[in-house]
Residue frames as qw, qx, qy, qz and C-alpha x, y, z in Angstrom:
[[0.001, -0.894, -0.448, 0.004, -0.07, 0.06, 0.02],
 [0.380, 0.611, 0.006, 0.695, 1.02, 3.50, -0.61],
 [0.410, -0.566, -0.385, 0.603, 2.08, 6.12, 1.98],
 [0.171, 0.853, 0.226, 0.439, 1.06, 9.73, 1.60],
 [0.511, -0.149, -0.300, 0.792, 3.31, 12.33, 2.97],
 [0.112, -0.910, -0.310, -0.251, 1.96, 15.50, 4.71],
 [0.507, 0.076, -0.260, 0.818, 4.49, 18.13, 5.65],
 [0.236, -0.880, -0.314, -0.268, 3.14, 20.48, 8.37],
 [0.622, -0.177, -0.242, 0.723, 6.49, 21.60, 9.77],
 [0.118, 0.110, -0.063, 0.985, 6.32, 25.11, 11.25],
 [0.448, -0.469, -0.369, -0.666, 2.55, 24.88, 11.77],
 [0.093, -0.180, 0.699, -0.686, 1.16, 25.13, 15.25],
 [0.011, -0.375, -0.909, 0.181, -1.78, 23.38, 16.94],
 [0.755, 0.110, 0.601, -0.240, -4.49, 22.77, 15.72],
 [0.511, 0.635, -0.349, -0.463, -3.35, 23.02, 12.06],
 [0.056, 0.374, -0.916, -0.134, -1.33, 19.74, 11.94],
 [0.338, 0.213, 0.870, -0.288, -4.43, 17.74, 13.15],
 [0.528, 0.618, 0.274, -0.513, -6.82, 19.54, 10.84],
 [0.365, 0.612, -0.575, -0.402, -4.57, 19.00, 7.80],
 [0.050, -0.174, 0.984, -0.004, -4.07, 15.29, 8.71],
 [0.454, 0.353, 0.691, -0.439, -7.83, 14.82, 9.19],
 [0.526, 0.658, -0.091, -0.530, -8.53, 16.39, 5.74],
 [0.246, 0.489, -0.791, -0.272, -5.96, 14.07, 4.12],
 [0.209, -0.047, 0.957, -0.195, -7.21, 11.01, 5.85],
 [0.560, 0.445, 0.385, -0.584, -10.79, 11.72, 4.76],
 [0.580, 0.636, -0.284, -0.422, -9.65, 11.41, 1.11],
 [0.109, 0.466, -0.875, -0.073, -7.77, 8.22, 1.59],
 [0.793, -0.086, -0.508, -0.326, -8.92, 4.51, 1.40],
 [0.766, -0.567, 0.228, -0.199, -9.13, 2.35, 4.53],
 [0.942, -0.102, 0.149, 0.284, -5.81, 0.85, 5.36],
 [0.568, 0.633, -0.055, 0.523, -3.70, 3.47, 3.63],
 [0.619, -0.484, -0.229, 0.575, -0.96, 5.19, 5.60],
 [0.132, 0.939, 0.034, 0.315, -0.33, 8.89, 6.09],
 [0.665, -0.156, -0.235, 0.692, 3.11, 10.09, 7.22],
 [0.093, -0.964, -0.195, -0.156, 2.88, 13.42, 8.96],
 [0.621, 0.063, -0.240, 0.743, 6.09, 15.52, 9.53],
 [0.270, -0.892, -0.241, -0.270, 5.63, 18.18, 12.16],
 [0.413, 0.405, -0.394, 0.714, 7.77, 20.50, 14.38],
 [0.416, -0.543, 0.108, -0.721, 5.21, 21.34, 17.00],
 [0.114, 0.194, -0.904, 0.363, 5.95, 19.41, 20.21],
 [0.538, 0.070, 0.444, -0.713, 2.24, 19.55, 21.12],
 [0.666, 0.274, -0.493, -0.489, 1.66, 17.25, 18.09],
 [0.210, 0.188, -0.941, 0.186, 2.85, 14.26, 20.13],
 [0.229, 0.233, 0.744, -0.583, -0.19, 14.42, 22.51],
 [0.501, 0.399, -0.024, -0.768, -2.46, 15.77, 19.83],
 [0.533, 0.296, -0.675, -0.415, -1.88, 12.85, 17.41],
 [0.115, -0.004, -0.959, 0.260, -2.18, 10.24, 20.15],
 [0.304, 0.347, 0.556, -0.691, -5.51, 11.74, 21.23],
 [0.501, 0.404, -0.300, -0.704, -6.69, 12.21, 17.65],
 [0.419, 0.163, -0.862, -0.233, -6.09, 8.51, 16.70],
 [0.004, -0.122, -0.906, 0.406, -7.73, 7.33, 19.87],
 [0.357, 0.409, 0.368, -0.755, -10.81, 9.46, 19.37],
 [0.536, 0.474, -0.284, -0.638, -11.13, 8.72, 15.58],
 [0.928, 0.018, 0.355, -0.111, -10.25, 5.07, 15.50],
 [0.610, 0.694, -0.373, 0.085, -7.21, 5.63, 13.12],
 [0.905, -0.326, -0.054, 0.268, -4.08, 3.69, 14.13],
 [0.029, -0.907, 0.419, 0.016, -0.95, 5.52, 15.15],
 [0.967, 0.192, -0.134, 0.103, 1.42, 2.99, 13.66],
 [0.756, -0.012, -0.152, 0.637, 4.75, 4.74, 14.38],
 [0.076, -0.991, -0.059, -0.091, 6.18, 7.81, 15.81],
 [0.771, -0.068, -0.021, 0.633, 9.80, 9.11, 15.77],
 [0.038, -0.986, 0.019, 0.162, 11.88, 12.24, 15.99],
 [0.779, 0.063, 0.169, 0.600, 14.96, 13.17, 14.05],
 [0.349, 0.114, 0.075, 0.927, 16.65, 16.57, 14.15],
 [0.143, 0.232, 0.314, -0.909, 13.67, 18.22, 15.70],
 [0.551, 0.058, -0.403, -0.728, 11.13, 16.88, 13.14],
 [0.532, 0.005, 0.760, -0.373, 8.52, 14.58, 14.55],
 [0.388, 0.139, -0.710, -0.571, 7.25, 11.92, 12.23],
 [0.551, 0.060, 0.631, -0.543, 3.98, 10.23, 12.72],
 [0.206, 0.057, -0.835, -0.507, 2.59, 7.25, 10.65],
 [0.527, 0.151, 0.475, -0.688, -1.19, 6.89, 10.76],
 [0.007, -0.116, -0.914, -0.388, -3.17, 4.05, 9.13],
 [0.450, -0.107, -0.126, -0.878, -6.64, 5.13, 8.04],
 [0.414, 0.055, 0.810, -0.411, -9.37, 3.20, 9.75],
 [0.050, 0.307, 0.857, 0.410, -12.04, 1.16, 7.93],
 [0.342, -0.201, -0.064, -0.916, -15.24, 3.07, 7.40],
 [0.417, 0.076, 0.741, -0.520, -18.13, 1.94, 9.53],
 [0.120, 0.310, 0.856, 0.395, -20.81, 0.04, 7.56],
 [0.240, -0.106, -0.088, -0.961, -23.60, 2.29, 6.42],
 [0.345, 0.242, 0.733, -0.534, -26.92, 1.90, 8.16],
 [0.020, -0.147, -0.775, -0.614, -29.68, 0.73, 5.89]]
């Protein structure tokens, strides 16, 4: 599966979460989004975001002050008939 890259370096809360949410909405279930951020608040924000939305926070790392989050998009709930 492909991995989409979202660069939100230099943006402050809540922009990284809002941009990630917008990207995830246009992705298929199971696809991965890698988010690059520099806002330290993004660590707690992305953990909470994934917990609340059902997306999976697959990996998180930091290198040279840049935080990297890999999020796997959740499956859409079945539609009610």
